[in-house]
N, C-alpha and C positions, 0 to 999 in steps of 0.2 A: 433558457428561460422562456416564458410565454411570448409568442410573437403575435398574439391577437391584435395588439394595438396597431402594429404596422400593417397587418392584413386589412384592418378596418379603415385605414386612412385612404380616402378616395381623392384622386387628383382629377377633377372634373371641370366642366365648363370649357373655357378656351385656354386653360393653362397649357403651356408648351411641354414638349418632350424633355426640355432641359429641366423643368421643375420636377417632372416625374422621376427623372434620373436622380436628381438631388434628394428627393424624399426617399427613394428606394435605397440609395447609398446610406443615408442617415439612419434609416430603420434597420438596415443590416448591421450597422455599428451598434445601435442602441440595444439590439436584442442579442448581442454577443456577450454571454455571461462572463467571459474572461476579460472583457473590456469595460464593463459597467459596474459602478458602485452607486450606492444610494446615500445621499446626505439628508438627514431628517432635521427639520427646524422645529423646536419645541419651546414652549414657555414653562414647561414642567422641569422636573429634576432629570438631569442627564444620567443614564444608567452607567454604573461603574464598569460593567462588562458589556461591551458592544459586539454584536455579531460581526463576522468577517464581511468586509466590503460594505459596512454600514458605519456612518459616523454621525454623531449628534452635535447640534449647535443651537445656541440661543438666538442667533441673528441670521437673517436671510443672506446678508452680505457675506458673513463668515462662511456660510455653506457654499455660496457661489464661488468664493475664492478658493475653495477646496476641490472644485470640480476639474475634471479633464474631459476630453471628447467622449460624448455618449452618456455621461452621468445624469442622474436624476437628482433634483432638489425637491423633496416633498415637505410641505409646510402644514403643520398641525393648526387647527383653529386657534385664533387669537388675534389681537390687535397689535400690529408691529409698527412702532414709531421709528422708521428709518428710511433713508434713501438707499436704493440699490442700483449698482452700476455693474454691467456685464461687459468685460473687455474682450478683445480679440483672442486672448489666451484661453478664454473659456467658451469658445465656439462649440457648436454641436451639443448643446445641453438642453434638458427639459427643466423648467421651473413650474411646479404644479402644486396648487393648493388642494387640500383634502376636502374642502367644501367651499363653493364659490361665494357664499354669503357670509361665512364666518371666518374665513381667512382674509384679513383686512390689513393692507398696507396703508397707514394713516399719516397724512401730512399735518393733520391737526390745524390746518389753516395758518401755519406759521409763515410769516413773511420775512425773508432774509435777503441781504445783498446778493444779487445774482440769481435769486429765486431758487425754488426747490423742484425737483422732478421725482416721481415715484420710483418707477423701474425704468432705467435707461440701458438699452443694449447698444453699445458704442462700437461700430465697425466690426462686429462679430457676426459670423455666418451661422445659419441654421440654429437659431435659438428659439425655442418654443415656450410660450408662457400660457398657462392654462388655469382655469378654475379658481379664480380669486377676485377680490375687489381692491381697487386702489382709489383713495378718496382724498380730497382737500389738500392737494399740493398746489402752492400758489406761486404766481409770478412775483417779481420784486415790486411791480406796480402793474396797472391794468394793461400797459403796452410792453412791459419789460420781459426779461429772460425768465426761464423756468416755467412752472405751472403745467407741465406735461405729466399726465398720469402714467401711461405706459408708452414708451418711446423706443422704437427701433431706429436708431440714428446711424445711417450709413455714410455720414459725412456732411453735416449741415453746412451750407454756404460754400461748399467746395466746388459745386457744379459738376461733380463727378460721382460715379457709382463706386462706393467703397465696401459694399457688403452685399450678400445675397442670402436668401433663405430665411424668411421671417414667418412665424406661424403663431396665431393666437386663437384660443377657443374658450368659451364659457367665461368671458371676462366682463367685469363691471367696472366702469370708471365714472366717478361723479364728483361734482364740486358744489357746495352749498354757499360759497362766498362770491366775491366779485372778481377774483384774480386767477381762477383756474383757466389755463390757456387751451391746450388740446387734450382730448380724452385718450383716444387710442390712435397712435401716430406713427407713421414711417416716412422716411425721406431718403433719397439717394441710395435706394436698395431695389433689387429685383427679386422675383421668384418668391411669392408668398401668398398667404391665405389667412383670412379671419372668418371664423364661424361662431354664431351664437354669442354676439358681443352687444354690449349696452353702454351708452354714455349720455350724460345729462349735465347741464349747468355750466358749460364751458363758454368763455367769452370770445373764443375763436371758433373752433369746430369740434363736434363730438368725435368724428373720425377724420383723419387727414392722411392722404397718400400723395406724395409729391416728388418732383425732381427725378422722374424716371421716364425717358422717352419711350422705352419698351419695357413696361412694368412686369408683365407675366404674372398677373395677380388676380385673385378672386376674393370678393367680400360677399358673404352669404349669411342670411338670417341675422342681420344687424338691426338694432332698435336704437334710433337716435331721437331724443326729444329734449326740449327745453334748453337748446344751445343757440348761440348766435347763428351758426351754420350747422346743419346736420352733418353734411359731408362737404369737404373742400378738397380739391386736388389740383394743385398748381403744376402745370407742365408735365402731367402724368398721362400716358396714353399707351398706344400699342395694344397688346393683349391684356385687357383689363375688363373684368366683368363685375358689376354690382347688382345683386339680384335677391329676390325673396326677402326684402328688408322693409323696415318701417321708418319713415322720416316724418315726424309730426310735432307740432307745437314748437318748432324752432322759429327764429326770425325769418330765415330762408331755409329751404329744405336741402337741395342738392346743388352744388356749385362747382363743377369742374371749370378750370379757367386757364387761359394763357396769362402769364405774368412776367413783367419786366421791371427790375431784375429778378427779385423774388427767388424762388427755388428753381433756378435755371438749369440748363438753358431752355428757353421757350421754343416753340409754342406747345399747347396741348393739342395733340394730333391722334385721333382715334382710328384713322384709316389703317388698313392692313398693309399698305405699301411699306417696303423695307425702310427702317429707320437708320440713318447714318450712324455708325458706331461711335463716332466722336462728333457731337453737334455743338455749335456755338450760336449765340444770339445773332451772329452776322450771316448765318445761312439763310437762303431765300425762304420765305414763308410758303407753306403748301399751296398749290393751286390744283383745282379739280375742273376738268373739262366736261364732266357729266355727273348726273345724280347716280349713275350706275356704278358705284364703287362698293368694295367690300369693307365692312366696318368691323373692327376688332375691339374697340372700346364700346361696351354695351351696358346700358342701364335698363333692366327688364324685370317685370313681375314684382315691382315694388309698390307699396302703399305710401303715397306722398300727400299728406293732408294737414290742413289747418296750420300752415307755417306762417303765423302772424304774430308771434310772441315778441312784443316790444318790452316786456319786463325783464328779459335776459340781459345781463351786463354784456357789453361788446367792446373789444379793443378797437383801435382806429381802423385796422385793416378789415375786420369783419363788418364793422358799421358802414363801411363804404359800399357794401353790397346792397342793391335794392331789396327792400323788405317785402314780405307778403308774397313771395314767389315760391312755387313748388319746385320747379326745375329751372335753374338759371344757367345760361350757357354764354358767358362773356368771352368772345374772341376764341371760340373753340372750333376745331376742324375735325370732320369725319366721324362724329360720334353717332351712335344709334340709341334712340329712346323708344322702347317698344314694350307694349303689353302692361304698362303701369296703370294703376288707379290714382288719379291726381284730382283732388277735390278740396274745396273750402279754403283756397289760398286767396288772400284779399286782393292782390294786384294781378297776378298771372299764374296760370297753371304751368305753362312752359314759356319761357322768355329767352329768345336768342338774339344777340346783338353784337355788332362790331365793338371793339374795345381798344381805343388808343390808350396805351399805358406807358409812362405816366400820362394822366389827364388832369388839367388842360395840357395839350401837346407842348413839348419842349424839345431840345436838341436830341435827346436820347430816346424819345418816344418811339415805340414800335406800334404800327397801325395794324393790329390784329383784325382780321375779318371774321365773320361768322359764315363758315363755308363748308359745304359737303356733308352736312348733317342730315339725319333722317329721323323724323318723328312719326311713328306709325303704330296703329292698332292699340292706342291707349284709350282709356275711359276717363273722360274729363267732365266735371260738373261743379257748379257753384263756385267758380273762380272769377276773380275780377270785380267783386262787389264793392270794393272801396274806391275804385277808380274815379268815379264822378266827384268824390269828396275833394280830390286834390286839383282837378281841373276838368270841368264838365265838357270842355271842347275836345279833349283828347279821346281818341278811340283805340288806345293801345291796350287797355285792360281786357281781360277775358281768359279764355281757355288756352289759346296758343297765340303767341306774337313773334313774328320775325321782323326785326327792326334794324335800322342803321343803313350803312352804305354810303354815308356822307364822306368819310375819310378814305375808305379803301374800296376801289371799284371791283375788287375780287370777292366781294360779299355776295357770292352767287352759289347756285347749285345745292341749296338746301331744299328739302322737300318734306311734305306732310301728306299722309294718306291713311285711310281706314280708321281714323280716330272717331270715337263716339263723343260728339261735341254738343254741349248744352248751351254754352254762352258764346260771346263774341270771339272772333278771331281777327287777326290783322296780318297781312292784308285781307280784305273781306272775301276775296276769292282764293283763299289760301290753298285749298285742296283742288283747285282748278289750275290756275297758272303755276302754282307751286306744288302741285301734286306729284307724287313719285312716279306716276305714269309718264311724266315728261322726261325726256333724256337730259334736258337742261332746264334750269330755272333762273330767272333774272334776279338782280339786286332788288330787295323789297322796298327800298326807300321811295316814298311818294310825296312826302310832306317836308322835305328839307330837314331843318334842324329841330322840328317838333319832336321827333323821336328822342333826340338827345335831351331836350328839355324835360320830357317825361321821365327819362332815366334819372336825371339830376333831381327831380322832385321826389321820386320814390326813394332815392338815396338820402335826400334831406331828412325824410321821416325816420329812417334808420339811424342816421347820425344824431338826430335830436329826439331820440326815443323818450327821454324823460319828460318831454312836453306832451306825450300821448299816453304814457303809462308810468306806474311806479316801478323803477328799476330796482331789482332786489335779487338776492341769492335765491336759487331755485331749490325746490324741495328734494330731500333724499328719496331715491327710488324705492319701490317695494322690492322684496326678495325676487331674484331671478332664477331661472332654471339652472340647477347645478349639474356638473358632469355625472352621468349615470354611474360610472365605475372609475374612480380616480386611480385605482390600482391596475388598470388595463395596461398590459405591456411592461410593467415594472418588475424587476427582479424581486424575489422573495425578500421581505424585510419585516421588522416588527409591526409596521402599519398595513402590510399587504401579505397575508399569510398564504 
């Protein structure tokens, strides 16, 4: 059968050889005509005589249940009111709509005990979901379970990696109510890629990638708007690239973070140093003796603008993030922020800070530093314009702020260089004393607990957003670019001649 689809799949960026081999092996399986069959999901009449290696179903779940390794599920246009779950027995399959905008898996805003998820891939390897829309799947309440539109679940809350190989392309996820949780979501998995994806209206984050110390992943051409957080990534690092994407009109734009306990084990570490294969929260936190380290978690060539939207519903976790920030770096280690355009964010363009979590500190708190990060060659403008509104004495608002160091003395060796800066930075000599030309840089704290007070004040606005804006469901998006040829690489069948 045609092999164009696999020849056309590029493994680029900083994805590892492991991912390349995984994709190659899967493509070899998928293009073996003797191994592959096609399951077609239709809302029309099922033909009495079905071609060999083709089966018809009225439900997506029925079709998935009929798959074996390498099979395709092709979905005809229609609105499908169902939850779909892919289990380990159905690894190595493609689920693909025939049109991104008219193949719709619809939760219809129903709220049920335990919540509802759209498509969940549970501990299954190498499952590809493409060219469809999932909308209006709700949590049981604003902080409860469920509410995930498209979820590759490699073992939530297990603190271990239980799956590998996730891929999504030409996907739309949105919620127009108050209880949509995550849009496009993976956790406890490695080796994956998202391309040409869109999410809006979620009370946590549009896209989330968490709980992988060495993620081996790439996110490319994502558009995240009107979410509490555009991107969130708890304890995800190693080889991870997010590029050529748009994060706009969220409450906060991009927020990788160390978290405790959360999607453990912590911390978020983007340095290229080898990651221990089995890590626990009791392992020592990373330390960097120099700014001259290699970075493998990279945020580059993105547009990050106008992330000031307080009308988006937010659960307690997302509301705890300071609002009006383009690129937020709480307690992260070794990341590279490079070549982005960051503008129009009310509090900060880039905000990096130490993060005692839980806070206020208690017996189990981990005192994450902000350390070893590099912010270089970004274009920043019109950031920090709301700062004087909350406290005129504070000077932390603006284009770039490195703050903290009260709790963790290892809050060192972050650097900033080559940025086009229009508004204030903190410390004021950021690209001098904290320039990447320096082999080492100091802890940025100069004003004691004032930085902590600033963070708490900006957090307060997020948590009390209804005092500043009408909190409401966000609008449904316009039609998005659909997959040019949904028959690419698929064995001959009635939909693909």
